[in-house]
N, C-alpha and C positions, 0 to 999 in steps of 0.2 A: 401501525407496524408490528413487525414480528421481532421479538428480542430471543437470542440464544445464548443460554449460560455455558460454561465450559465444562465439560465431563472428565477431562485430565488435566493435569497439572494444578495450577492455583485456582481456587473458588472464589477469586477477587471479583467484585462488581466492576472494577476496570477492564476487566476480560470478557464483559458482556458484549456480545455482538448484536449487530454488524459494527465493524470498524469502519471509520471514514479517513479519507486525506482529502485535502483540497488542491494537490498539485499533482499534475497538471489540470486535472478536471476534479470536480467533486464525485469522489467515487466512494461507494460504500460497498461492504464484501462481508458474508457469513458462510463460513466453511465449516464443514464437519470431516475431518479427516486428519491423518499426520502427515506432516512433511518429512520426508527422508533427507538426511544433510543439513538439519536445521543450524546447528552451529556455524558451517561455513557461509549459509546464506546469510544469516545475521550479520557476520564480519564483513561479507560483501556490501551489504546495504549501509552498514556505518560506514564503511570507507567512503561509500557515495554520499555521505552527509544525510543520510535518510535517518530520522529520528524515529525510534522505536519506544512506545511507552509501556509495553507489557511484554511479557515472554511468551506470548502466544503466537503460535505457528501462522495463525489466520491473519495475524496482523503482518507477520513478515510476507506471506503470500499478497497481500494487499499492496504493500509496498513494492514488491517487484512487480506487479503489474502496473503500477503508478510510474515506477522508473522506466519501463519499456515503453510506455505510452508517451513520456515526456520525451525519452530517445528519438522518438518517430516524429516530432514536431519539427517545423522549420527553424534554424538558428535566429532568423529575422522573419518573423510572421508579416511585417509591412512590406517586405521585399516582393511578395507575391501578390500584392494588391494593386491595381491601377492607380495612377496618378489622377487626382480630378482635374477637369479640363477648367 
């Protein structure tokens, strides 16, 4: 696989990409760019009980994606399955 090290901000190994979350699915993301409005986005994610391990904007982007995917899932996944006969 490919590993991307940060070019801005911290040079910590913890910020090496790709980042990974396992909820709602196993998702990995590597991002080369800068997010605008990062402090507000981080605040919004923390308010939704998302855990951020680093100060990387790429980790924020990944958690935004995961939050949106989670919100699109049915509240009760078994409700949409047919009952066995």
